[in-house]
C-alpha positions in Angstrom: 142.4 106.9 247.9 143.8 110.2 247.1 141.6 112.8 245.5 142.5 114.2 242.1 141.9 117.8 243.2 144.8 120.2 243.5 145.4 123.8 244.4 145.3 126.5 241.8 148.7 127.5 240.3 149.2 130.6 242.5 149.4 128.3 245.6 152.7 126.3 245.4 153.0 122.7 246.5 155.2 123.1 249.5 155.6 123.2 253.3 155.3 126.7 254.7 156.8 127.6 258.0 155.1 130.7 259.4 156.2 132.6 262.5 153.4 132.7 265.0 154.9 134.2 268.2 151.5 135.7 269.2 150.3 132.1 269.6 153.3 131.2 271.8 154.4 128.9 269.0 157.9 129.3 267.5 157.1 127.5 264.2 153.9 126.6 262.5 153.6 124.1 259.7 151.0 124.8 257.0 150.8 122.2 254.3 149.4 123.7 251.1 150.0 120.7 249.0 147.5 118.2 247.6 146.1 115.6 250.0 148.5 112.8 250.9 151.8 114.2 251.9 154.8 111.9 252.4 155.3 112.2 256.2 152.0 110.5 257.1 153.0 107.4 255.2 156.5 107.1 256.6 157.4 103.9 258.5 156.0 103.5 262.0 152.9 102.3 263.8 149.5 102.7 262.2 148.1 104.6 265.3 149.6 105.8 268.6 152.9 107.2 267.3 156.0 107.0 269.4 159.4 108.7 269.0 160.6 105.7 267.1 158.0 106.3 264.3 159.1 108.5 261.4 156.0 110.7 261.3 156.4 111.6 264.9 160.1 112.4 264.5 159.4 114.6 261.5 156.6 116.6 263.0 158.0 116.9 266.5 156.0 119.5 268.3 155.2 121.6 265.2 151.4 122.3 264.7 150.3 120.9 261.4 147.5 122.7 259.5 146.6 120.6 256.5 144.3 121.4 253.6 142.6 118.2 252.5 140.1 117.5 249.7 136.6 117.2 251.2 136.0 113.9 249.3 138.9 112.1 250.9 138.1 111.5 254.6 140.0 108.2 254.9 143.5 109.7 254.2 142.5 112.8 256.2 142.0 110.5 259.1 145.4 108.9 258.5 146.9 112.4 258.5 145.3 113.0 261.9 146.5 109.7 263.4 150.0 109.7 262.0 150.9 113.4 261.6 148.6 115.1 264.1 147.0 117.2 261.4 144.3 119.8 261.9 142.7 119.3 258.5 140.8 122.0 256.5 138.5 120.7 253.8 138.4 122.2 250.3 136.0 121.7 247.4 136.8 119.3 244.6 137.2 120.9 241.1 134.0 122.2 239.4 132.2 119.5 237.4 130.6 119.7 234.0 129.1 117.3 231.6 131.6 115.9 229.2 129.6 116.8 226.1 130.4 115.6 222.5 133.1 116.7 220.1 134.5 115.9 216.7 133.1 112.6 215.2 130.9 112.0 218.3 129.1 115.3 217.6 128.7 114.4 214.0 127.3 111.1 215.0 124.7 112.8 217.3 123.6 114.9 214.3 123.1 111.8 212.1 121.0 110.2 214.8 118.8 113.3 215.0 118.4 113.1 211.2 117.4 109.4 211.4 114.7 110.1 214.0 113.1 112.7 211.8 113.6 110.9 208.4 113.5 107.2 209.3 110.0 106.8 207.8 110.7 108.6 204.6 112.6 105.8 202.8 116.1 107.2 203.8 116.3 105.1 206.9 118.8 102.5 205.6 121.0 105.2 204.0 121.3 107.2 207.3 121.9 104.1 209.3 124.7 103.1 207.0 126.3 106.6 207.7 125.7 106.1 211.4 127.5 102.7 211.3 130.4 104.2 209.3 130.9 107.2 211.6 130.5 105.0 214.7 133.4 102.8 213.5 135.5 105.8 212.7 134.9 106.9 216.4 135.9 103.3 217.5 132.4 102.7 219.0 132.4 99.3 217.3 134.5 98.2 220.4 131.4 99.0 222.6 128.4 98.4 220.3 127.8 95.4 218.0 127.5 97.0 214.6 126.3 95.3 211.3 128.2 95.9 208.0 127.8 99.2 206.3 125.2 99.1 203.5 123.4 96.0 205.0 119.7 96.2 204.5 118.0 96.0 207.9 114.3 95.9 208.8 112.9 98.9 210.7 113.0 97.3 214.2 116.7 96.3 213.7 117.6 99.7 212.4 116.0 101.3 215.5 117.9 98.9 217.8 121.3 99.7 216.2 120.6 103.4 216.3 119.4 103.1 219.9 122.5 101.4 221.1 124.8 104.0 219.5 122.6 106.7 220.8 122.7 105.2 224.3 126.5 105.2 224.1 126.6 108.8 223.0 124.3 109.8 225.9 126.6 107.9 228.3 129.6 109.9 227.1 127.8 113.3 226.9 126.3 113.1 230.4 129.5 111.9 232.1 130.6 114.3 234.8 134.2 115.5 234.7 136.2 118.0 236.7 137.2 120.9 234.5 140.3 122.7 235.7 141.4 122.9 239.3 139.8 124.3 242.4 141.0 127.7 243.6 141.0 128.0 247.3 138.3 130.5 248.5 136.8 131.1 245.0 133.0 130.5 244.9 131.5 128.4 242.1 129.9 129.9 239.0 126.3 129.4 238.2 127.1 126.7 235.6 129.2 124.9 238.2 126.5 125.0 240.7 123.9 123.7 238.2 126.0 120.6 237.4 126.4 119.8 241.1 122.7 120.4 241.9 121.5 118.3 239.0 123.5 115.3 240.3 122.3 115.9 243.9 118.7 116.0 242.5 119.2 112.7 240.6 119.2 110.6 243.8 116.2 109.5 245.9 116.5 110.3 249.6 113.8 108.3 251.2 115.0 109.1 254.7 114.0 112.7 254.0 111.0 111.9 251.9 112.7 113.5 248.8 112.1 112.0 245.4 114.6 112.3 242.6 114.0 114.8 239.8 114.4 112.2 237.0 111.9 110.0 238.9 109.4 112.7 239.3 109.6 113.5 235.6 109.4 109.9 234.5 106.2 109.4 236.5 104.7 112.3 234.5 104.6 110.1 231.5 103.6 106.9 233.3 107.0 105.3 233.7 109.4 104.6 236.5 112.9 106.0 236.1 114.4 102.5 236.7 112.3 101.2 233.8 113.6 104.0 231.6 117.2 103.3 232.6 116.8 99.6 231.8 115.3 100.3 228.4 117.9 102.8 227.6 120.7 100.3 228.6 119.2 97.8 226.1 119.3 100.3 223.3 115.5 100.8 223.0 115.4 103.9 220.9 112.3 105.4 222.4 113.7 105.0 225.9 117.1 106.4 225.0 115.2 109.5 223.6 113.0 109.7 226.7 116.0 109.5 229.0 117.7 112.3 227.1 114.5 114.5 227.4 114.4 113.8 231.2 118.1 114.7 231.5 117.7 117.9 229.5 114.6 118.9 231.5 116.4 118.2 234.8 119.3 120.5 233.7 116.9 123.2 232.5 114.7 123.2 235.6 117.7 123.4 238.0 119.3 126.0 235.7 116.2 128.2 235.9 116.2 127.8 239.7 119.9 128.8 240.0 119.6 131.7 237.5 117.5 133.5 240.1 120.5 133.7 242.4 123.1 134.7 239.7 124.8 138.1 239.1 125.9 139.6 235.8 129.3 137.8 236.1 127.7 134.4 236.3 128.5 134.0 240.0 126.0 132.7 242.6 125.4 135.5 245.1 122.9 136.7 247.7 121.6 133.2 248.1 119.6 133.5 251.3 117.4 136.5 250.4 116.7 135.4 246.8 115.9 131.8 247.8 113.6 132.9 250.5 111.5 134.9 248.0 111.4 131.9 245.6 110.8 129.2 248.1 108.5 131.5 250.1 106.4 131.6 246.9 106.6 135.4 246.6 107.6 134.7 243.0 106.5 132.2 240.4 108.4 129.0 240.9 111.1 129.0 238.2 111.3 125.2 237.8 107.5 125.1 237.2 107.8 127.8 234.5 110.6 125.9 232.8 108.8 122.5 232.9 105.6 124.1 231.6 107.4 124.4 228.2 108.1 120.6 228.1 106.2 117.3 228.0 106.6 117.2 231.8 104.2 120.0 232.5 102.1 117.8 234.8 105.0 116.9 237.2 103.9 116.6 240.8 104.1 120.2 242.2 104.4 119.1 245.9 107.2 116.7 245.2 109.0 119.3 243.2 108.6 122.0 245.9 110.0 119.6 248.5 112.9 118.7 246.2 113.8 122.3 245.3 113.5 123.4 248.9 116.2 120.8 249.6 118.3 122.0 246.6 118.0 125.5 247.9 119.6 124.5 251.2 122.3 122.6 249.2 123.0 125.7 247.1 123.6 127.8 250.2 126.1 125.2 251.4 127.9 125.1 248.0 128.6 128.8 247.9 129.2 129.2 251.7 133.0 129.3 251.3 135.0 129.2 254.5 138.3 127.7 253.2 140.4 130.8 253.8 138.4 131.7 256.9 139.1 128.3 258.5 142.8 128.7 257.8 142.7 132.1 259.5 140.9 130.5 262.5 143.5 127.8 262.7 146.4 130.3 262.5 144.8 132.2 265.4 144.9 129.0 267.5 141.1 128.9 267.6 138.7 126.0 267.2 138.1 124.8 263.6 134.6 123.4 263.3 134.6 119.6 262.5 132.5 118.2 259.7 132.1 114.9 257.7 134.1 114.2 254.7 132.8 112.3 251.6 131.0 112.7 248.4 129.0 116.0 248.4 126.6 114.5 245.8 125.6 111.6 248.0 125.9 113.6 251.3 125.6 117.4 250.9 126.3 117.6 254.7 129.9 117.5 253.6 129.4 121.1 252.6 130.3 123.9 253.2 134.0 123.2 253.1 136.6 124.7 255.5 135.9 122.1 258.2 138.2 119.8 260.1 137.3 116.5 258.4 136.1 113.4 260.3 135.0 110.1 258.9 132.4 107.8 260.5 132.0 105.1 263.1 133.7 102.1 261.4 131.5 99.6 263.2 128.4 101.2 261.6 129.0 99.9 258.1 127.7 98.5 255.9 124.4 100.2 256.4 121.1 98.7 255.2 121.0 101.2 252.3 124.6 100.2 251.3 123.6 96.5 251.4 120.6 97.2 249.2 122.8 99.0 246.6 125.4 96.2 246.9 123.0 93.5 246.0 122.0 95.3 242.8 125.6 95.7 241.7 126.6 92.1 242.6 123.7 90.6 240.7 124.5 92.8 237.6 128.1 91.8 237.9 127.2 88.1 238.0 124.8 88.4 235.1 127.4 90.2 233.0 130.0 87.6 233.8 127.5 84.8 232.8 126.6 86.6 229.6 130.3 86.9 228.7 131.3 83.3 229.7 128.7 80.9 228.3 126.2 81.2 231.2 128.7 80.1 233.9 129.0 81.8 237.3 132.4 82.9 238.2 133.8 80.7 240.9 136.1 83.4 242.4 136.3 87.1 242.1 139.4 89.1 243.0 138.5 92.6 244.2 139.8 95.7 246.0 138.5 97.5 249.1 139.3 101.2 249.4 139.1 103.3 252.6 137.6 106.4 251.1 135.1 104.6 248.9 133.6 102.7 251.9 133.3 106.0 253.9 131.6 107.8 251.0 129.2 105.0 250.3 128.8 103.8 253.9 130.2 100.4 253.1 128.8 99.5 249.7 131.9 97.6 248.4 132.2 95.9 251.8 128.6 94.8 251.4 129.3 93.6 247.9 131.9 91.1 249.3 129.3 89.9 251.8 126.6 89.3 249.2 129.1 87.4 246.9 129.6 85.1 249.8 125.9 84.9 250.5 126.0 86.4 254.0 124.2 89.5 255.5 125.4 91.8 258.3 123.6 91.7 261.7 123.5 94.9 263.8 123.3 95.0 267.6 121.1 97.3 269.7 123.5 100.2 269.1 123.5 99.8 265.3 127.0 98.3 265.2 127.8 95.5 262.8 129.7 92.8 264.7 128.7 89.6 263.0 127.2 88.1 259.9 124.7 85.4 259.1 124.6 83.1 256.1 121.7 83.4 253.7 120.3 80.0 252.7 121.2 78.6 249.2 117.5 78.5 248.4 117.0 82.2 249.2 120.3 83.2 247.5 119.3 81.4 244.3 122.9 80.9 243.1 126.2 79.4 244.3 128.3 81.2 246.9 131.1 83.0 245.1 134.6 82.8 246.5 136.5 86.0 246.9 140.1 87.2 247.1 140.0 90.6 248.8 142.9 93.1 248.5 142.5 95.8 251.1 144.3 99.1 250.6 146.7 100.1 253.3 144.3 102.9 254.3 141.4 100.5 254.5 143.5 98.3 256.8 144.3 101.2 259.1 140.7 102.5 259.3 138.6 99.3 259.1 140.5 96.5 260.9 137.2 95.5 262.5 135.6 95.0 259.1 138.6 92.9 258.0 138.0 90.8 261.0 134.3 90.5 260.1 135.1 89.5 256.5 137.6 86.9 257.5 135.2 85.3 259.9 132.5 85.4 257.2 134.7 83.6 254.6 135.8 80.9 257.1 132.2 80.4 258.3 131.0 79.9 254.7 133.9 77.5 254.0 132.8 75.3 256.9 129.1 75.2 255.9 127.9 71.7 255.1 126.8 72.4 251.5 127.4 70.9 248.1 130.7 72.2 246.6 129.0 73.1 243.3 126.9 75.6 245.3 129.7 76.8 247.6 132.8 77.7 245.7 134.5 79.0 248.9 134.2 75.5 250.4 135.3 73.8 247.2 138.5 75.9 246.9 139.3 75.8 250.6 139.2 72.0 250.6 141.4 71.8 247.5 143.9 74.3 248.9 143.9 72.7 252.4 145.0 69.4 250.8 147.7 71.1 248.8 149.0 73.2 251.7 148.6 70.5 254.4 146.5 72.7 256.6 142.9 72.8 257.9 140.0 74.0 255.7 139.5 77.0 258.0 143.2 78.1 257.6 143.1 77.5 253.9 140.0 79.8 253.6 142.3 82.8 254.1 141.0 85.5 251.7 141.6 88.9 253.3 144.9 90.4 252.3 146.7 93.7 252.4 150.2 95.2 252.9 152.3 94.4 255.9 151.5 96.7 258.9 152.8 100.2 258.3 153.2 99.6 254.6 151.2 101.0 251.8 150.7 100.3 248.1 152.2 97.6 245.9 154.6 100.2 244.4 153.7 99.1 240.9 152.5 102.7 240.4 156.0 104.1 241.3 157.7 101.7 238.9 155.3 102.8 236.1 155.6 106.5 236.9 159.4 106.3 236.9 159.5 103.9 233.9 161.8 101.8 236.1 160.3 98.4 235.2 161.8 96.0 232.7 158.9 93.5 232.2 155.5 92.6 233.5 156.8 89.8 235.6 158.8 92.3 237.6 155.6 94.3 238.4 153.7 91.1 239.3 156.5 90.0 241.7 156.4 93.4 243.3 152.6 93.1 243.8 152.9 89.6 245.3 155.7 90.5 247.6 153.9 93.6 249.1 150.2 92.5 249.0 150.3 88.9 250.2 149.9 89.7 254.0 146.8 88.0 255.4 144.5 89.0 258.2 143.7 86.1 260.6 140.7 86.6 262.9 141.8 83.4 264.7 145.0 85.2 265.8 143.9 88.5 267.4 146.6 91.0 267.9 149.2 89.3 265.7 148.8 91.7 262.8 149.3 91.0 259.1 151.1 87.7 258.4 152.8 86.9 255.1 151.0 84.0 253.3 152.2 84.3 249.8 151.5 80.7 248.8 147.9 80.9 250.1 147.5 84.3 248.2 148.8 82.8 244.9 146.6 79.7 245.2 143.5 81.8 245.9 144.2 84.2 243.0 144.8 81.2 240.7 141.1 80.4 241.0 139.9 83.9 240.0 137.6 84.0 237.0 137.1 87.8 237.3 138.8 90.9 238.8 136.6 93.7 240.0 136.8 97.3 241.3 134.3 100.1 242.1 134.0 103.7 240.9 131.7 105.6 243.3 132.1 109.3 242.6 132.6 111.5 239.5 135.7 113.3 240.8 138.0 110.2 240.5 138.0 107.7 237.7 140.4 105.0 236.5 143.1 107.2 235.0 142.8 110.1 237.5 145.0 108.4 240.0 147.5 105.6 240.0 146.0 103.7 242.9 143.6 101.8 240.7 146.1 100.1 238.4 148.5 99.7 241.3 146.0 97.3 242.8 144.9 95.5 239.6 145.9 91.8 239.5 144.4 91.0 236.0 147.6 89.9 234.2 149.0 88.4 237.4 145.9 86.1 237.7 146.4 85.0 234.1 149.9 83.9 234.9 148.9 82.0 238.0 145.9 80.2 236.5 146.7 76.6 235.4 144.9 77.1 232.1 146.6 80.4 231.5 143.3 82.1 230.7 142.9 85.8 231.2 140.2 86.6 233.8 137.3 88.8 232.9 137.8 92.3 234.4 134.9 94.5 235.5 134.3 97.9 236.9 131.1 98.9 238.8 130.2 102.5 238.2 127.8 103.8 240.8 128.6 107.5 240.1 125.0 108.0 238.9 121.6 106.6 240.0 121.8 104.2 237.1 124.5 101.8 238.4 126.5 100.1 235.6 128.8 97.2 235.4 131.3 97.6 232.5 134.3 95.7 231.4 137.7 97.3 232.3 138.4 98.0 228.6 134.9 99.6 228.2 135.6 101.8 231.2 139.1 102.8 230.0 137.6 103.8 226.6 134.9 105.8 228.3 137.5 107.5 230.5 139.7 108.4 227.5 136.8 109.8 225.5 135.4 111.9 228.3 138.7 113.2 229.6 142.1 112.7 228.0 140.8 113.1 224.4 138.0 115.6 225.2 138.7 119.3 224.4 136.4 120.3 227.2 138.6 118.5 229.7 142.1 119.2 228.5 141.4 122.9 227.7 140.0 123.2 231.2 143.3 121.9 232.5 145.3 124.2 230.2 143.5 127.2 231.8 145.0 126.0 235.1 148.5 126.5 233.8 151.5 124.6 235.1 149.6 122.2 237.3 147.0 121.5 234.5 149.7 120.3 232.1 151.0 118.0 234.8 147.5 116.6 235.1 147.4 115.8 231.4 150.8 114.1 231.6 149.7 112.1 234.7 146.6 110.8 233.0 148.6 109.4 230.1 151.1 107.8 232.5 148.2 106.2 234.4 146.8 104.9 231.1 150.1 103.2 230.4 149.8 101.7 233.9 146.6 100.0 232.9 148.3 98.6 229.8 151.1 97.2 232.0 148.8 95.5 234.6 145.8 94.5 232.5 146.5 94.9 228.8 143.0 96.4 228.4 143.9 99.7 226.7 143.2 99.9 222.9 146.0 101.2 220.6 143.7 103.9 219.2 143.7 105.7 222.6 147.4 106.3 222.3 147.2 107.1 218.6 144.5 109.8 219.2 146.3 111.2 222.2 149.5 111.5 220.1 147.4 113.3 217.4 145.9 115.7 220.0 149.0 116.6 222.0 152.1 115.9 219.9 151.2 116.1 216.2 149.3 119.4 216.7 152.1 122.0 216.5 150.1 124.7 218.3 149.1 122.4 221.2 152.7 121.1 221.4 154.0 124.6 221.8 151.4 125.5 224.5 152.3 122.5 226.5 156.0 123.2 226.2 155.7 126.9 227.1 153.3 126.2 230.1 155.2 123.3 231.7 158.3 122.1 230.0 159.0 119.4 232.6 155.7 117.7 232.2 155.8 118.1 228.5 159.1 116.2 228.4 157.6 113.5 230.6 154.6 113.3 228.2 157.0 112.7 225.3 158.9 110.1 227.2 155.6 108.3 228.1 154.5 108.2 224.4 157.9 106.8 223.4 157.7 104.3 226.2 154.2 103.1 225.3 155.3 102.7 221.7 158.5 100.8 222.7 156.7 98.4 225.0 154.1 97.7 222.3 
């Protein structure tokens, strides 16, 4: 998937042809646009271009130097394969915590009052105000709230307040990119803190590094996983403890970074200052900070190891070489390669200014990815059971993205395997070439059927994994097991009878575009407002995404099997996608709704019932499974409607206004494909950007084209209901 990062306004989105006679080159093509230019997705072969392929004809013999977001190695690889690009990585935009604003901030103050006054006889009165304010903020869509004024016993009051408090913490701590990245500009201290806090939040057992939240939780005799679970349940004491851990983590990292900051708030002179801190010539700043908190007894050795690692990460964050790498490329010299991916999960992505590469596709999913996938799948199934009378879903329709699987080393790929009840088997070289079924007894549940929609980029990069998944599904369909414990076999037998084919052929579940084709084009129809009704979008999706991979026909390519695709989708009880990094969320890009089949499944099901729709959020150490509507609301609160986000975009000028307009358009896309967007999102967006005369003028003056598109999108959303 394409990253949401863009260049700063002074760098135009264009192709630049630069004379380079000293290199012996008559023309040089420098692409200064956002990742994913048009030439690399033109018709032609997926790899090994010939003169009959559009990308080859367009590029010719012109060298192609291509800035690409560091978090998007999958499409950078396509750019190399299909347009011969020498990529240069650049940082994603600076990230900050979303914070609270307007009614959400008032709600936080009420909760603080409740905690200090709940035993004074004013508890019910304050809780009534909390309930009223929460409803005004539309949090009643996410938290079950009693009626205002209802007398509640103390334990029930605490639970209500705890659940609202937990939701506020979720919103406040959400990472969001503020503004746009400026090529060659180092991060400020605040920006470095936000990145380091999130790096510090992950355990790294392979390097014997413990997470900072885990170290702090152990200080009070808890595990961080236990605190996460309690906070998720709305236990007030655990929500408060998690807040204290979060604030202490930010404070300790902030104290550490402050030692390397100049008067302008920029991180400078990292090496010399860090050597004095980590060499213990000075008192350790994180220890000084924590000594003022309840975590004063935190393990010093674990902290020292962690902050030594964070010190190395800080050097990488500020070691800018984005312009230097461009100069090197223009001189015809060697640009150092480096991995692409999520810098939070893998700081080796930094520093930027490298020629991006991905990974060995046969190495995924890794054991760590499989471990994470099992947690997410079990939470997904538990959530589905809780929402649907204790029943397991028989089929889940889901999406596999190229970039996500590179960044997570195959977590979503592993999720498909665990739904089926199989595990990957590695050979002596660490390559995953086959899978083995887990026994029903060990699995402890039925095998879940899947309908896998692979993005065009995933198809290009991970054809071996598509082969692996297809073999896995067909193997499970042929297992001699009761159909009530093997939904793959159950559905394959039913579909084999209807289609008049073998069970193995009917168990086709791995789909994508035709070879050389990308996207369902639903996103283009939404962006251009060129669709008349939802059926048109659904037909578009079916016509472009119903090409199946068949491991029994090697070398044949993608074969159209629309009827098989429709029959498989018609059994889906749930649709599912993953969010794996903070830079990109549901409304940042159009790809997510472009691949969403929620309303399509409802139309195909014989009972006409809408499937449940879920999003797994693994952007933090506390992985969550939310409904699609919950995730859209969270996205709207933390970005589109959040002054911290839209004011950050406004500071970026012309391109920032376009980002605001694009986010609203993508929200309309979710309404079109899923119907999971609440009306209040549009109403509050209209209040923020249109009814406010000053804001309206700022948008118009900064980018009149995007402002007109914004108005048209509001009118379209209102007209379509």
